[in-house]
C-alpha positions as CSV (number, residue, x, y, z in Angstrom):
1,X,298.3,126.4,-12.8
2,X,298.5,123.0,-11.2
3,X,299.0,124.1,-8.0
4,X,296.0,126.2,-8.2
5,X,293.8,123.4,-9.1
6,X,294.9,120.6,-6.5
7,X,294.6,123.6,-3.6
8,X,290.8,123.8,-4.8
9,X,290.6,120.1,-5.4
10,X,291.2,119.0,-1.9
11,X,289.9,122.3,-0.2
12,X,286.0,121.5,-2.7
13,X,286.4,117.8,-2.1
14,X,286.5,118.5,2.2
15,X,283.7,120.5,2.5
16,X,281.4,118.6,0.0
17,X,282.3,115.7,2.1
18,X,281.6,117.4,5.1
19,X,278.9,119.3,4.2
20,X,276.5,116.0,4.3
21,X,277.6,116.1,7.7
22,X,275.6,118.1,9.3
23,X,276.1,121.7,11.5
24,X,280.0,121.4,11.8
25,X,282.6,122.0,14.6
26,X,283.3,125.5,16.3
27,X,284.7,128.1,13.9
28,X,288.0,129.5,14.6
29,X,289.0,133.1,12.9
30,X,292.2,133.9,12.1
31,X,292.8,138.6,12.1
32,X,295.1,139.3,9.3
33,X,296.8,142.4,10.3
34,X,299.7,144.6,7.9
35,X,302.9,142.9,9.6
36,X,301.2,139.5,10.9
37,X,297.9,136.8,12.3
38,X,296.4,137.0,15.2
39,X,296.7,134.4,16.4
40,X,299.5,132.7,14.6
41,X,298.6,129.6,16.4
42,X,294.6,128.2,16.6
43,X,293.7,124.7,17.5
44,X,290.7,124.1,15.0
45,X,288.4,121.1,15.7
46,X,288.7,118.4,12.7
47,X,286.0,119.7,10.1
48,X,285.8,123.0,11.4
49,X,286.1,126.6,9.4
50,X,289.3,129.0,9.7
51,X,288.0,132.0,8.3
52,X,291.0,134.7,8.5
53,X,289.7,137.9,8.1
54,X,292.5,141.0,6.6
55,X,292.0,143.5,9.0
56,X,294.6,145.8,7.6
57,X,295.6,148.1,5.4
58,X,297.5,146.0,2.9
59,X,296.6,143.0,0.7
60,X,297.1,140.1,2.1
61,X,296.9,135.7,1.3
62,X,296.6,132.6,3.3
63,X,297.9,130.4,1.5
64,X,298.8,126.6,3.0
65,X,302.6,125.4,2.5
66,X,304.1,123.0,0.9
67,X,304.5,119.9,0.2
68,X,300.3,120.0,0.1
69,X,299.2,123.8,-0.8
70,X,295.7,123.2,0.3
71,X,294.3,126.4,0.1
72,X,295.0,129.6,-1.4
73,X,293.3,132.6,-0.7
74,X,293.5,136.2,-1.8
75,X,292.3,139.1,0.8
76,X,292.0,142.8,0.6
77,X,291.3,145.0,3.3
78,X,287.4,144.0,5.3
79,X,287.5,140.7,3.1
80,X,287.8,137.1,4.3
81,X,288.8,133.2,3.5
82,X,287.1,130.3,4.7
83,X,288.5,126.9,4.3
84,X,287.4,123.7,6.1
85,X,290.5,120.9,7.3
86,X,288.3,117.5,8.1
87,X,291.3,115.8,8.9
88,X,293.8,115.1,12.6
89,X,297.3,117.5,11.4
90,X,299.9,120.4,11.2
91,X,299.1,122.7,8.6
92,X,301.7,125.9,8.4
93,X,301.2,128.8,6.3
94,X,302.1,131.9,5.1
95,X,300.9,135.7,3.0
96,X,302.8,135.3,0.1
97,X,302.7,139.0,-0.5
98,X,304.2,140.1,3.1
99,X,307.7,137.0,3.0
100,X,307.3,137.4,7.5
101,X,303.8,136.0,7.7
102,X,303.2,132.7,8.8
103,X,300.9,130.5,11.3
104,X,299.5,127.2,11.6
105,X,296.4,125.4,11.6
106,X,296.7,122.6,14.7
107,X,293.8,119.9,14.0
108,X,293.8,117.0,17.2
109,X,293.3,114.0,17.1
110,X,291.3,111.8,20.0
111,X,291.4,108.6,20.9
112,X,288.6,106.4,22.8
113,X,288.9,104.9,25.4
114,X,292.0,107.5,27.3
115,X,292.7,104.1,29.2
116,X,291.5,100.1,29.5
117,X,293.3,96.3,29.4
118,X,295.1,94.4,26.6
119,X,291.3,93.1,25.8
120,X,290.0,96.2,24.7
121,X,289.6,98.5,21.2
122,X,290.5,101.1,21.2
123,X,289.2,103.5,19.1
124,X,291.7,106.5,17.1
125,X,289.6,109.2,15.5
126,X,291.7,110.6,12.4
127,X,288.6,113.0,10.8
128,X,285.3,114.5,10.1
129,X,285.0,111.3,7.5
130,X,286.7,109.9,5.0
131,X,289.2,111.1,3.0
132,X,288.7,113.0,0.0
133,X,289.3,111.6,-3.1
134,X,293.9,111.2,-3.8
135,X,294.3,111.6,-0.2
136,X,295.0,109.3,3.0
137,X,295.3,108.9,6.7
138,X,298.8,108.1,7.8
139,X,298.8,107.0,11.2
140,X,302.2,107.2,13.4
141,X,302.0,104.9,17.1
142,X,304.8,104.8,19.9
143,X,304.9,101.9,21.9
144,X,305.8,102.1,25.7
145,X,309.4,103.9,26.2
146,X,310.2,103.8,22.0
147,X,310.1,106.1,19.7
148,X,307.1,106.6,16.9
149,X,306.6,104.4,14.1
150,X,303.5,104.0,11.2
151,X,301.3,102.6,12.6
152,X,299.0,102.1,8.7
153,X,298.2,104.0,6.4
154,X,293.7,104.6,5.6
155,X,290.7,106.5,4.1
156,X,288.8,106.0,6.7
157,X,288.3,108.4,9.7
158,X,288.6,106.0,12.0
159,X,290.5,103.3,12.9
160,X,291.9,100.6,16.1
161,X,294.3,99.2,18.4
162,X,294.8,96.9,20.5
163,X,298.2,96.7,22.6
164,X,300.0,93.9,22.8
165,X,301.5,94.8,26.4
166,X,300.7,97.0,29.5
167,X,301.9,100.7,29.1
168,X,301.4,104.1,27.8
169,X,301.1,104.4,23.8
170,X,300.4,107.2,22.2
171,X,299.1,108.4,18.6
172,X,299.4,111.1,16.0
173,X,299.0,111.6,12.4
174,X,298.4,113.4,9.2
175,X,297.2,114.4,6.4
176,X,299.1,112.3,2.8
177,X,298.0,113.6,-1.1
178,X,299.0,110.5,-2.7
179,X,299.7,112.4,-6.1
180,X,301.5,114.0,-6.2
181,X,303.0,113.1,-3.3
182,X,303.1,115.4,0.1
183,X,302.2,114.9,3.7
184,X,300.8,117.3,6.6
185,X,302.9,117.9,9.4
186,X,301.8,115.6,12.3
187,X,299.0,116.5,14.9
188,X,300.0,116.6,18.0
189,X,299.6,113.7,20.3
190,X,296.8,111.5,22.6
191,X,298.1,109.4,24.9
192,X,296.8,105.5,25.7
193,X,297.3,104.3,29.2
194,X,296.9,100.1,28.8
195,X,297.4,98.0,32.8
């Protein structure tokens, strides 16, 4: 019971925060067949709706994987389930009825400008809105020739960065629930070239 309540709160919190922003990015559609999600991997802009439609002859679910368990939609033939993902990250999901069915939604982040100098302030856009209550955004940064390390954790939709030296820097982020703790997979990295 607790898992369902947390999923509804997380999903509804994101929808309420997003609907105040007006028109959003283009929706993403996934067809649910009798033995697969089509396509199995999609990319959705920050704040886009993702809709799963059961186009097969069997019942299915689209259920966000642990540890976040952000959504659970029960599907019967001809029905649909929609959710919005506001934060950059990688979100995996599965069908609770057919264990071989798995899918992924990737939500990219952005950085602007993509090149500059050590005196440039770079803005990393992590989400379409501030983090819903009980959540935050985890940001990692990769120095030139280095590995990804924690940069900061924020609740705002953006964060800034100033490079200490020239080179190519990368950033990625994920959505983190504070309690009970859980973090999505990280977004694909975005790069900044500093001269």
